[in-house]
C-alpha positions, 0 to 999 in steps of 0.5 A, spaced: 500 499 500 502 506 497 503 512 503 500 518 500 502 525 501 496 530 499 499 538 499 500 540 492 506 541 489 510 548 487 506 548 479 510 551 474 504 553 470 508 557 464 511 550 462 505 547 463 502 551 457 509 551 453 509 543 453 501 542 451 502 548 445 509 544 442 504 538 442 499 542 438 494 539 443 488 544 446 486 544 453 481 540 452 486 535 449 488 534 456 483 534 459 480 528 455 488 524 457 487 525 463 480 522 464 481 517 458 489 514 461 489 515 468 481 515 469 481 523 473 475 527 472 478 534 469 475 539 465 478 542 460 477 549 464 481 547 470 487 545 465 486 552 463 486 554 470 492 551 471 496 554 466 493 561 468 496 560 476 489 559 478 489 553 480 495 548 482 495 540 481 496 536 486 502 530 486 497 525 483 494 530 478 501 532 476 503 526 475 498 524 471 499 531 467 506 529 466 504 523 462 499 526 457 504 530 456 510 527 454 514 530 460 517 528 467 514 531 473 520 535 474 518 539 468 512 541 471 515 543 477 518 550 479 525 549 482 526 545 487 528 545 494 525 541 499 525 533 498 518 533 497 519 536 491 525 533 490 522 527 490 516 529 487 520 532 481 524 524 480 517 521 480 518 517 486 512 515 490 514 516 498 514 507 499 518 507 493 524 512 495 524 510 502 525 503 500 531 505 496 534 508 502 532 501 506 527 506 511 520 504 513 516 509 509 513 512 515 519 514 518 521 517 511 514 521 510 516 524 518 522 527 516 519 530 509 514 533 512 519 536 517 524 538 513 528 535 518 533 529 515 535 525 520 538 518 516 545 515 517 551 517 513 549 511 508 542 513 507 543 520 506 549 518 500 543 513 497 538 520 498 543 523 494 543 518 489 536 517 488 534 524 487 540 526 483 542 532 488 549 536 489 552 536 496 549 543 495 542 541 493 543 536 499 544 540 504 538 545 503 533 539 502 535 537 508 535 543 512 541 542 515 544 549 513 545 552 520 548 545 523 554 545 518 554 552 519 556 550 527 560 544 525 564 549 520 565 555 525 568 549 530 572 546 524 576 553 523 577 555 530 579 549 533 582 542 531 579 542 524 581 534 524 576 533 528 571 536 524 572 531 518 568 526 520 561 529 522 562 534 516 562 528 512 556 523 515 552 530 512 554 530 505 557 526 500 564 528 498 570 524 498 574 523 505 580 526 502 577 533 498 573 534 505 580 534 509 583 539 504 577 544 504 577 543 511 584 545 512 583 550 507 577 554 511 582 554 518 588 557 514 584 562 511 580 564 518 587 564 522 590 567 517 585 573 518 585 573 525 592 574 525 592 579 522 587 584 525 591 581 532 592 586 536 595 588 544 590 591 546 585 585 542 580 583 547 580 575 548 574 573 546 574 579 540 575 576 533 575 583 530 571 584 524 574 580 518 573 574 523 566 575 524 564 577 517 568 570 516 564 566 520 557 570 518 559 566 511 562 560 513 557 556 510 559 560 502 566 559 504 566 552 505 562 551 499 567 556 494 572 551 496 568 545 495 567 546 487 575 548 487 
């Protein structure tokens, strides 16, 4: 039995219209396809409302619409950001994705709905693969940006080596590359500190350059990760 999830996905109305027109179809043809192929009682007026942004298809309707328009569900979505949106873009049901991750479907859905990913390292790597996510997309989709920021602040202000495993559990990055990135972050931060330290500075005062670096620590991490 498939687990259902009801809220509407982020529908890309202009894309739906462009795809329909490219096939030479009228809204009535789309409505007929939805009824004949998927048993959905959708009228031409509803199809037009979708394309004008006056209404939004549900998850099942979007999947069926993609079938009628000969496209992937992802082509009918605005830019995906959450786990649910990425899953829908890939045309995966919650229980199918959970099965790929080796996870109970209800446990997966609880994490998807809360926006807080709690899978282990293996499941996180499998999730990125199943949804085709880059490390940065994975972090945003799993709602762990601030968690990563805290780890990175610790890495640059203390022994970066102690943070390789915790960061590695969050992101599917090659271990050697991750070590290089954390070491470089540490070096960059410490060089700023050395440049701004003075005998009169308070012990707990990082100085403006240091504070700015820590505020943008995640951005610095991704810049180095691309290198």
